Biopython code that builds the backbone (N, CA, C, O; Angstrom):
import numpy as np
from Bio.PDB.StructureBuilder import StructureBuilder

atoms = [
    (1, "MET", "N", (-45.380, -67.854, 163.982)),
    (1, "MET", "CA", (-46.113, -67.066, 165.207)),
    (1, "MET", "C", (-46.275, -67.860, 166.496)),
    (1, "MET", "O", (-46.494, -69.071, 166.513)),
    (2, "VAL", "N", (-46.168, -67.186, 167.440)),
    (2, "VAL", "CA", (-46.309, -68.077, 168.919)),
    (2, "VAL", "C", (-47.413, -68.104, 169.224)),
    (2, "VAL", "O", (-48.249, -67.227, 169.009)),
    (3, "ALA", "N", (-47.583, -69.260, 169.843)),
    (3, "ALA", "CA", (-49.151, -69.216, 170.516)),
    (3, "ALA", "C", (-49.255, -68.520, 171.534)),
    (3, "ALA", "O", (-48.227, -68.309, 172.178)),
    (4, "LYS", "N", (-50.467, -67.981, 171.968)),
    (4, "LYS", "CA", (-50.506, -67.391, 173.166)),
    (4, "LYS", "C", (-50.368, -67.975, 174.163)),
    (4, "LYS", "O", (-49.998, -67.187, 175.033)),
    (5, "ARG", "N", (-50.467, -68.963, 174.526)),
    (5, "ARG", "CA", (-50.064, -70.079, 175.566)),
    (5, "ARG", "C", (-48.561, -69.942, 176.015)),
    (5, "ARG", "O", (-48.200, -69.956, 177.192)),
    (6, "ASP", "N", (-47.796, -69.819, 175.010)),
    (6, "ASP", "CA", (-46.559, -69.640, 174.968)),
    (6, "ASP", "C", (-45.805, -68.271, 174.873)),
    (6, "ASP", "O", (-44.581, -68.376, 174.792)),
    (7, "ASP", "N", (-46.266, -67.147, 174.870)),
    (7, "ASP", "CA", (-46.250, -65.889, 174.628)),
    (7, "ASP", "C", (-46.177, -64.905, 175.618)),
    (7, "ASP", "O", (-47.275, -64.382, 175.806)),
    (8, "PRO", "N", (-45.335, -64.492, 176.274)),
    (8, "PRO", "CA", (-45.217, -63.841, 177.750)),
    (8, "PRO", "C", (-45.832, -62.736, 177.914)),
    (8, "PRO", "O", (-45.899, -62.149, 178.994)),
    (9, "GLN", "N", (-46.379, -62.324, 176.768)),
    (9, "GLN", "CA", (-47.178, -61.227, 176.942)),
    (9, "GLN", "C", (-48.329, -61.325, 177.022)),
    (9, "GLN", "O", (-48.993, -60.291, 176.946)),
    (10, "TYR", "N", (-49.017, -62.653, 177.213)),
    (10, "TYR", "CA", (-50.328, -63.291, 177.476)),
    (10, "TYR", "C", (-50.300, -63.982, 179.062)),
    (10, "TYR", "O", (-49.287, -64.510, 179.521)),
    (11, "ALA", "N", (-51.384, -63.893, 179.679)),
    (11, "ALA", "CA", (-51.817, -64.564, 180.902)),
    (11, "ALA", "C", (-53.191, -65.142, 180.597)),
    (11, "ALA", "O", (-54.053, -64.581, 179.921)),
    (12, "GLN", "N", (-53.290, -66.357, 181.190)),
    (12, "GLN", "CA", (-54.412, -66.974, 181.110)),
    (12, "GLN", "C", (-55.297, -66.674, 182.669)),
    (12, "GLN", "O", (-54.919, -66.762, 183.837)),
    (13, "VAL", "N", (-56.536, -66.316, 182.095)),
    (13, "VAL", "CA", (-57.907, -65.818, 183.086)),
    (13, "VAL", "C", (-58.612, -66.917, 183.072)),
    (13, "VAL", "O", (-58.666, -67.519, 181.999)),
    (14, "SER", "N", (-59.270, -67.420, 184.144)),
    (14, "SER", "CA", (-60.325, -68.177, 184.139)),
    (14, "SER", "C", (-61.154, -68.207, 185.214)),
    (14, "SER", "O", (-60.712, -67.607, 186.194)),
    (15, "GLY", "N", (-62.343, -68.777, 185.353)),
    (15, "GLY", "CA", (-63.336, -68.688, 186.582)),
    (15, "GLY", "C", (-64.571, -69.376, 186.081)),
    (15, "GLY", "O", (-64.499, -69.989, 185.016)),
    (16, "TYR", "N", (-65.709, -69.332, 186.758)),
    (16, "TYR", "CA", (-66.656, -69.876, 186.634)),
    (16, "TYR", "C", (-68.213, -69.252, 186.494)),
    (16, "TYR", "O", (-68.755, -68.427, 187.229)),
    (17, "VAL", "N", (-68.597, -69.734, 185.641)),
    (17, "VAL", "CA", (-70.081, -68.888, 185.071)),
    (17, "VAL", "C", (-70.937, -69.990, 184.921)),
    (17, "VAL", "O", (-70.653, -71.145, 184.604)),
    (18, "PRO", "N", (-72.338, -69.338, 185.267)),
    (18, "PRO", "CA", (-73.575, -70.429, 184.926)),
    (18, "PRO", "C", (-73.326, -71.002, 183.406)),
    (18, "PRO", "O", (-72.949, -70.414, 182.393)),
    (19, "LYS", "N", (-73.676, -72.356, 183.633)),
    (19, "LYS", "CA", (-73.559, -73.372, 182.373)),
    (19, "LYS", "C", (-74.181, -72.717, 181.273)),
    (19, "LYS", "O", (-73.538, -72.818, 180.227)),
    (20, "LYS", "N", (-75.509, -71.915, 181.186)),
    (20, "LYS", "CA", (-76.160, -71.553, 179.991)),
    (20, "LYS", "C", (-75.480, -70.395, 179.356)),
    (20, "LYS", "O", (-75.352, -70.227, 178.144)),
    (21, "LEU", "N", (-75.021, -69.545, 180.387)),
    (21, "LEU", "CA", (-74.102, -68.236, 179.641)),
    (21, "LEU", "C", (-72.916, -68.875, 179.447)),
    (21, "LEU", "O", (-72.195, -68.001, 178.965)),
    (22, "ALA", "N", (-72.221, -69.981, 179.545)),
    (22, "ALA", "CA", (-70.936, -70.539, 178.714)),
    (22, "ALA", "C", (-71.126, -71.239, 177.824)),
    (22, "ALA", "O", (-70.230, -71.346, 176.986)),
    (23, "LEU", "N", (-72.316, -71.955, 177.670)),
    (23, "LEU", "CA", (-72.932, -72.423, 176.213)),
    (23, "LEU", "C", (-73.193, -71.330, 175.274)),
    (23, "LEU", "O", (-72.685, -71.360, 174.153)),
    (24, "LYS", "N", (-74.066, -70.217, 175.710)),
    (24, "LYS", "CA", (-74.362, -69.272, 174.916)),
    (24, "LYS", "C", (-72.979, -68.465, 174.366)),
    (24, "LYS", "O", (-72.868, -68.086, 173.200)),
    (25, "PHE", "N", (-72.224, -68.320, 175.126)),
    (25, "PHE", "CA", (-70.966, -67.661, 174.807)),
    (25, "PHE", "C", (-70.341, -68.435, 173.682)),
    (25, "PHE", "O", (-69.956, -67.846, 172.672)),
    (26, "LYS", "N", (-70.228, -69.714, 173.818)),
    (26, "LYS", "CA", (-69.202, -70.351, 173.206)),
    (26, "LYS", "C", (-70.183, -70.576, 171.475)),
    (26, "LYS", "O", (-69.661, -70.474, 170.365)),
    (27, "ALA", "N", (-71.318, -70.816, 171.694)),
    (27, "ALA", "CA", (-71.993, -70.837, 170.366)),
    (27, "ALA", "C", (-72.286, -69.563, 169.652)),
    (27, "ALA", "O", (-72.511, -69.532, 168.442)),
    (28, "SER", "N", (-72.279, -68.341, 170.547)),
    (28, "SER", "CA", (-71.988, -67.053, 169.764)),
    (28, "SER", "C", (-70.811, -66.755, 169.171)),
    (28, "SER", "O", (-70.784, -66.035, 168.173)),
    (29, "CYS", "N", (-69.531, -67.357, 169.802)),
    (29, "CYS", "CA", (-68.070, -67.520, 169.243)),
    (29, "CYS", "C", (-68.134, -68.114, 168.119)),
    (29, "CYS", "O", (-67.588, -67.711, 167.091)),
    (30, "THR", "N", (-68.828, -69.150, 168.232)),
    (30, "THR", "CA", (-68.703, -70.230, 166.715)),
    (30, "THR", "C", (-69.490, -69.497, 165.518)),
    (30, "THR", "O", (-69.142, -69.602, 164.342)),
    (31, "MET", "N", (-70.621, -68.721, 165.969)),
    (31, "MET", "CA", (-71.447, -68.177, 165.172)),
    (31, "MET", "C", (-70.641, -67.067, 164.389)),
    (31, "MET", "O", (-70.533, -66.968, 163.167)),
    (32, "GLN", "N", (-70.124, -66.292, 165.318)),
    (32, "GLN", "CA", (-69.493, -65.092, 164.850)),
    (32, "GLN", "C", (-68.202, -65.519, 163.901)),
    (32, "GLN", "O", (-67.783, -64.874, 162.940)),
    (33, "GLU", "N", (-67.740, -66.618, 164.350)),
    (33, "GLU", "CA", (-66.339, -67.216, 163.833)),
    (33, "GLU", "C", (-65.106, -66.246, 164.610)),
    (33, "GLU", "O", (-64.168, -65.641, 164.090)),
    (34, "THR", "N", (-65.464, -66.347, 165.899)),
    (34, "THR", "CA", (-64.438, -65.624, 166.619)),
    (34, "THR", "C", (-63.756, -66.826, 167.694)),
    (34, "THR", "O", (-64.293, -67.841, 168.138)),
    (35, "ASP", "N", (-62.594, -66.378, 167.883)),
    (35, "ASP", "CA", (-61.568, -67.153, 168.796)),
    (35, "ASP", "C", (-62.305, -66.883, 170.325)),
    (35, "ASP", "O", (-62.603, -65.693, 170.430)),
    (36, "ARG", "N", (-62.592, -67.513, 171.271)),
    (36, "ARG", "CA", (-63.199, -67.381, 172.296)),
    (36, "ARG", "C", (-61.878, -66.595, 173.072)),
    (36, "ARG", "O", (-62.353, -65.628, 173.668)),
    (37, "SER", "N", (-60.848, -66.643, 173.214)),
    (37, "SER", "CA", (-59.706, -65.976, 173.655)),
    (37, "SER", "C", (-59.945, -64.547, 173.173)),
    (37, "SER", "O", (-59.941, -63.600, 173.959)),
    (38, "GLN", "N", (-60.152, -64.415, 171.859)),
    (38, "GLN", "CA", (-60.303, -62.675, 171.513)),
    (38, "GLN", "C", (-61.690, -62.041, 172.080)),
    (38, "GLN", "O", (-61.839, -60.883, 172.472)),
    (39, "ALA", "N", (-62.815, -63.222, 172.024)),
    (39, "ALA", "CA", (-64.024, -62.376, 172.533)),
    (39, "ALA", "C", (-63.765, -62.093, 174.053)),
    (39, "ALA", "O", (-63.963, -60.914, 174.348)),
    (40, "LEU", "N", (-63.391, -62.856, 175.030)),
    (40, "LEU", "CA", (-63.010, -62.661, 176.266)),
    (40, "LEU", "C", (-62.090, -61.352, 176.563)),
    (40, "LEU", "O", (-62.188, -60.467, 177.413)),
    (41, "GLU", "N", (-61.210, -61.575, 175.576)),
    (41, "GLU", "CA", (-60.399, -60.232, 175.781)),
    (41, "GLU", "C", (-61.102, -59.124, 175.371)),
    (41, "GLU", "O", (-60.887, -58.131, 176.067)),
    (42, "ARG", "N", (-61.746, -59.002, 174.612)),
    (42, "ARG", "CA", (-62.646, -57.727, 174.106)),
    (42, "ARG", "C", (-63.914, -57.467, 175.351)),
    (42, "ARG", "O", (-64.302, -56.349, 175.688)),
    (43, "ALA", "N", (-64.328, -58.517, 175.804)),
    (43, "ALA", "CA", (-65.420, -58.522, 177.075)),
    (43, "ALA", "C", (-64.806, -57.945, 178.153)),
    (43, "ALA", "O", (-65.455, -57.260, 178.943)),
    (44, "ILE", "N", (-63.471, -58.165, 178.298)),
    (44, "ILE", "CA", (-62.822, -57.755, 179.500)),
    (44, "ILE", "C", (-62.538, -56.285, 179.313)),
    (44, "ILE", "O", (-62.639, -55.428, 180.192)),
    (45, "ALA", "N", (-62.193, -56.109, 178.136)),
    (45, "ALA", "CA", (-61.451, -54.561, 177.765)),
    (45, "ALA", "C", (-62.844, -53.648, 177.965)),
    (45, "ALA", "O", (-62.827, -52.602, 178.615)),
    (46, "LEU", "N", (-63.951, -54.132, 177.379)),
    (46, "LEU", "CA", (-65.353, -53.354, 177.420)),
    (46, "LEU", "C", (-65.542, -53.330, 178.731)),
    (46, "LEU", "O", (-65.709, -52.158, 179.066)),
    (47, "TRP", "N", (-65.611, -54.237, 179.873)),
    (47, "TRP", "CA", (-66.011, -54.246, 181.117)),
    (47, "TRP", "C", (-65.202, -53.245, 181.926)),
    (47, "TRP", "O", (-65.750, -52.435, 182.674)),
    (48, "LEU", "N", (-63.743, -53.326, 181.742)),
    (48, "LEU", "CA", (-62.705, -52.403, 182.266)),
    (48, "LEU", "C", (-63.064, -51.006, 182.273)),
    (48, "LEU", "O", (-63.072, -50.260, 183.253)),
    (49, "GLU", "N", (-63.471, -50.624, 180.631)),
    (49, "GLU", "CA", (-63.674, -49.605, 180.243)),
    (49, "GLU", "C", (-64.686, -48.827, 180.815)),
    (49, "GLU", "O", (-64.609, -47.688, 181.277)),
    (50, "LYS", "N", (-65.850, -49.746, 180.707)),
    (50, "LYS", "CA", (-67.090, -49.141, 181.602)),
    (50, "LYS", "C", (-66.610, -48.784, 182.998)),
    (50, "LYS", "O", (-66.835, -47.636, 183.380)),
    (51, "ILE", "N", (-66.095, -49.465, 183.652)),
    (51, "ILE", "CA", (-65.716, -49.465, 185.266)),
    (51, "ILE", "C", (-64.950, -48.061, 185.296)),
    (51, "ILE", "O", (-65.254, -47.266, 186.186)),
    (52, "ASP", "N", (-63.926, -47.708, 184.319)),
    (52, "ASP", "CA", (-63.352, -46.275, 184.398)),
    (52, "ASP", "C", (-64.335, -45.281, 184.039)),
    (52, "ASP", "O", (-64.463, -44.208, 184.628)),
    (53, "GLN", "N", (-64.956, -45.626, 183.155)),
    (53, "GLN", "CA", (-65.951, -44.326, 182.757)),
    (53, "GLN", "C", (-66.889, -44.099, 184.084)),
    (53, "GLN", "O", (-66.966, -42.941, 184.497)),
    (54, "GLU", "N", (-67.524, -45.013, 184.700)),
    (54, "GLU", "CA", (-68.215, -44.729, 186.183)),
    (54, "GLU", "C", (-67.538, -44.311, 187.032)),
    (54, "GLU", "O", (-68.088, -43.626, 187.894)),
    (55, "ARG", "N", (-66.192, -44.542, 187.110)),
    (55, "ARG", "CA", (-65.088, -43.990, 188.381)),
    (55, "ARG", "C", (-64.733, -42.753, 187.922)),
    (55, "ARG", "O", (-64.233, -41.970, 188.731)),
    (56, "ASP", "N", (-64.944, -42.308, 186.406)),
    (56, "ASP", "CA", (-64.624, -40.735, 186.244)),
    (56, "ASP", "C", (-65.579, -40.120, 186.616)),
    (56, "ASP", "O", (-65.454, -39.022, 187.159)),
    (57, "SER", "N", (-66.762, -40.700, 186.400)),
    (57, "SER", "CA", (-68.406, -40.002, 186.239)),
    (57, "SER", "C", (-68.568, -39.674, 187.562)),
    (57, "SER", "O", (-69.070, -38.560, 187.713)),
    (58, "LYS", "N", (-68.242, -40.429, 188.835)),
    (58, "LYS", "CA", (-68.392, -40.138, 190.189)),
    (58, "LYS", "C", (-67.226, -39.079, 190.875)),
    (58, "LYS", "O", (-67.271, -38.521, 191.971)),
    (59, "THR", "N", (-66.398, -39.028, 190.047)),
    (59, "THR", "CA", (-65.202, -38.162, 190.611)),
    (59, "THR", "C", (-65.634, -36.768, 190.412)),
    (59, "THR", "O", (-66.158, -36.405, 189.359)),
    (60, "PRO", "N", (-65.406, -35.931, 191.476)),
    (60, "PRO", "CA", (-65.780, -34.951, 191.448)),
    (60, "PRO", "C", (-64.616, -33.852, 190.454)),
    (60, "PRO", "O", (-63.403, -34.013, 190.583)),
    (61, "SER", "N", (-65.088, -32.951, 189.656)),
    (61, "SER", "CA", (-64.185, -32.154, 188.880)),
    (61, "SER", "C", (-63.940, -31.267, 189.379)),
    (61, "SER", "O", (-64.776, -30.546, 189.923)),
    (62, "THR", "N", (-62.356, -30.989, 189.334)),
    (62, "THR", "CA", (-61.806, -29.952, 190.395)),
    (62, "THR", "C", (-61.558, -28.668, 189.287)),
    (62, "THR", "O", (-60.400, -28.582, 188.878)),
    (63, "SER", "N", (-62.433, -27.770, 188.819)),
    (63, "SER", "CA", (-62.027, -26.687, 187.915)),
    (63, "SER", "C", (-61.720, -25.391, 188.662)),
    (63, "SER", "O", (-62.385, -24.947, 189.598)),
    (64, "SER", "N", (-60.944, -24.999, 188.283)),
    (64, "SER", "CA", (-60.186, -23.518, 188.779)),
    (64, "SER", "C", (-60.965, -22.575, 188.023)),
    (64, "SER", "O", (-60.872, -22.693, 186.801)),
    (65, "SER", "N", (-61.780, -21.582, 188.506)),
    (65, "SER", "CA", (-62.369, -20.502, 188.226)),
    (65, "SER", "C", (-61.666, -19.370, 188.693)),
    (65, "SER", "O", (-62.115, -18.241, 188.496)),
]
sb = StructureBuilder()
sb.init_structure("model")
sb.init_model(0)
sb.init_chain("A")
sb.init_seg("    ")
for serial, (resi, resn, name, xyz) in enumerate(atoms, 1):
    if name == "N":
        sb.init_residue(resn, " ", resi, " ")
    sb.init_atom(name, np.array(xyz, "f"), 0.0, 1.0, " ", f" {name:<3s}", serial, name[0])
structure = sb.get_structure()
C-alpha cells in the first residue's frame, strides 16, 4: 500500500485554525479512532457539498412551461 504522502492522487492541504479547535479536532479523532487525514477529507467534502447546495438553491430555475 502506497502512503498518501507518496500517492500522486493526493495533495497536502494546510492552514491555521484556533488552538482550541485544533485540540478538539485531534481529541475527537482519537476518541473516534479516525485518522486525521480521513476526518479532514470528510469535513472538506461536506463543506464543499454544502456550498454546492447553497449555490444551487440561489440559482433561479429555468423551467420551460
